[in-house]
C-alpha positions in Angstrom: -0.2 8.4 -5.1 0.4 6.3 -2.0 0.4 2.6 -1.2 0.6 1.4 2.5 1.0 -2.0 3.9 0.3 -3.1 7.5 0.9 -6.6 8.9 -0.8 -7.8 12.0 1.9 -10.2 13.2 -0.4 -11.8 15.8 -3.0 -12.9 13.2 -0.8 -12.9 10.1 -3.3 -10.5 8.5 -1.9 -8.2 5.7 -3.7 -4.9 5.0 -3.0 -2.9 1.9 -4.5 0.5 1.1 -3.7 2.5 -2.0 -4.6 5.6 -4.0 -3.2 6.2 -7.4 -1.2 3.7 -9.5 1.6 2.4 -7.3 1.0 -1.4 -7.2 1.2 -3.9 -4.3 1.8 -7.4 -5.5 1.7 -10.4 -3.2 3.3 -13.7 -4.2 2.5 -16.8 -2.2 2.7 -19.4 -4.8 0.3 -17.4 -6.9 0.4 -13.7 -8.0 -2.2 -11.6 -6.2 -2.6 -7.9 -7.1 -3.7 -6.2 -3.8 -3.9 -2.7 -5.2 -6.1 -1.0 -7.8 -5.0 1.5 -10.4 -7.1 4.6 -10.2 -7.3 5.9 -13.7 -10.1 8.1 -15.3 -12.0 5.2 -16.9 -15.3 3.4 -16.2 -16.6 3.9 -12.7 -13.9 6.5 -11.7 -14.7 8.5 -14.9 -18.4 8.4 -14.0 -17.7 9.5 -10.4 -15.7 12.5 -11.4 -18.1 13.6 -14.1 -21.0 13.3 -11.6 -19.1 15.7 -9.3 -18.7 18.2 -12.1 -15.2 17.3 -13.2 -13.9 17.1 -16.7 -11.6 14.5 -18.3 -9.7 15.1 -21.5 -6.6 13.7 -22.9 -7.1 10.8 -20.5 -6.4 13.1 -17.5 -8.5 14.8 -14.8 -8.8 18.4 -15.8 -6.4 17.6 -18.6 -3.6 17.5 -15.9 -3.6 14.4 -13.8 -3.5 10.8 -15.0 -4.9 9.3 -11.8 -8.2 9.9 -10.1 -7.2 9.3 -6.4 -4.4 10.8 -4.5 -3.5 12.5 -1.2 -2.5 15.8 -2.8 -3.5 17.6 -6.0 -5.6 20.1 -4.0 -6.4 22.1 -7.1 -8.3 19.2 -8.6 -10.2 18.1 -5.5 -13.1 20.5 -6.0 -14.9 21.9 -9.1 -14.2 25.5 -10.2 -13.7 28.0 -7.4 -15.2 25.9 -4.7 -12.7 26.1 -1.8 -11.4 23.2 0.2 -12.6 23.2 3.8 -9.9 24.4 6.3 -10.7 22.4 9.4 -9.5 24.1 12.6 -10.7 21.4 15.0 -11.5 17.7 15.3 -15.2 18.2 14.9 -14.7 20.0 11.6 -12.3 17.4 10.3 -14.8 14.6 11.0 -17.6 16.6 9.2 -15.7 16.7 5.9 -17.4 14.5 3.2 -14.5 13.0 1.4 -16.9 11.5 -1.2 -17.3 15.0 -2.7 -13.7 15.2 -3.8 -13.1 14.7 -7.5 -9.6 13.5 -7.0 -10.4 11.4 -4.0 -8.2 10.5 -1.0 -10.3 7.5 -0.2 -8.2 4.3 -0.8 -8.9 0.9 -2.2 -8.3 -1.6 0.6 -7.4 -5.3 0.4 -7.1 -7.7 3.3 -5.4 -11.1 3.1 -4.4 -13.7 5.7 -0.9 -15.0 5.1 -0.3 -18.7 5.1 2.9 -20.6 5.7 4.6 -20.9 2.3 8.1 -21.8 1.1 8.4 -18.5 -0.7 6.2 -15.5 0.1 6.9 -11.8 -0.6 5.3 -8.5 -1.2 6.3 -6.0 -3.9 5.3 -2.3 -3.4 6.5 -0.3 -6.4 6.2 3.0 -8.3 4.6 2.8 -11.7 8.0 3.1 -13.3 8.7 -0.4 -11.9 5.4 -2.1 -12.5 3.0 -0.3 -14.8 1.6 0.3 -18.2 4.9 1.5 -19.6 7.1 -0.6 -17.3 7.2 -4.3 -16.2 4.1 -6.4 -15.9 3.3 -7.9 -12.5 4.2 -11.5 -13.6 7.5 -10.2 -15.0 8.4 -8.5 -11.8 7.5 -11.6 -9.7 9.6 -13.8 -12.0 12.6 -11.6 -11.4 12.2 -11.5 -7.6 11.6 -15.3 -7.4 14.8 -15.9 -9.4 16.9 -13.6 -7.1 15.5 -15.0 -3.9 15.8 -18.5 -5.2 19.5 -17.9 -5.8 19.9 -17.0 -2.1 20.1 -13.3 -2.6 18.5 -10.7 -0.2 15.4 -8.7 -0.6 17.6 -5.6 -1.2 19.5 -7.4 -4.0 16.2 -8.5 -5.5 14.9 -4.9 -5.4 18.2 -3.7 -7.1 17.7 -6.3 -9.9 14.1 -5.3 -10.4 15.2 -1.7 -10.7 17.8 -2.5 -13.3 15.3 -4.5 -15.4 12.8 -1.6 -15.2 15.5 0.9 -16.4 16.0 -0.9 -19.7 12.3 -1.0 -20.7 12.0 1.3 -23.8 10.4 4.7 -23.2 9.9 4.1 -19.5 10.5 7.5 -18.0 8.3 7.1 -14.9 9.6 7.3 -11.4 11.3 4.2 -10.2 11.3 3.0 -6.6 10.5 -0.3 -5.1 10.2 -2.1 -1.7 10.3 -5.9 -1.4 9.2 -7.5 1.9 10.0 -11.2 2.3 7.8 -13.0 4.8 9.0 -15.9 6.9 7.0 -17.4 9.6 4.5 -14.6 10.2 3.3 -16.1 13.4 5.1 -15.5 16.7 6.8 -18.5 18.2 4.7 -20.3 20.8 7.1 -19.3 23.5 6.9 -15.7 22.6 3.1 -15.9 22.3 2.8 -17.5 25.7 5.1 -14.9 27.2 3.0 -12.2 25.7 -0.2 -13.5 27.3 1.7 -14.0 30.6 2.7 -10.3 30.5 -0.8 -9.2 29.9 -2.0 -11.2 32.8 0.6 -9.9 35.1 0.0 -6.2 34.3 -2.0 -4.6 37.1 -5.4 -3.2 36.3 -4.2 0.4 36.7 -1.5 -0.1 34.0 -3.3 -2.4 31.5 -4.2 0.5 29.2 -0.5 1.4 28.9 0.6 -2.0 27.7 1.0 -2.0 24.0 1.8 -5.0 21.8 4.0 -2.8 19.6 6.1 -2.1 22.7 6.4 -5.8 23.3 7.8 -6.3 19.8 10.2 -3.4 20.1 11.5 -3.9 23.6 13.4 -7.1 24.3 13.2 -6.7 28.0 9.4 -7.4 27.8 9.9 -10.8 26.3 
């Protein structure tokens, strides 16, 4: 299972990609679930059966509770069919990922962040937010309370972990990341300086100028 977040600071665009059941929850005045739980039900169940897979006990092959992941190679293909072993770029590009029963293809959500008094993202394991743990609205309530009291994102994450630990029969893995968004846009002075730098880079060097380098290297500002 994997959940990845990427923020384009120039456009305030947030990208979330996930496989499995580790949720990403955005709070910006409202609760927005930006991930999808990949369980063997409905469309996912149909997809796996169409590929020759079996589901019993609510698990793929009777083993795995999720239908999408980066690993679990023994459940990617039916029976003795072997996984392709790409040795070069062309072979990698030719792999049809839609043929994998336990798929590595993620659900992707894209949101543009707006200026809000309180805005944060929770990325958690299913032992924090999940069917046998806290619900999304409960987790958001806890984080709001902690941040509203002037505590840090780390302190809010610690509080969330403690609450999840006392949920009865919750034996799932517990880890969480909380990201608090401030003004997601660059200041006008930084933005102007960024464009000035781009204009001053010679044609021969323009391909080497990277915006990430600009953010990391104070001497470029």
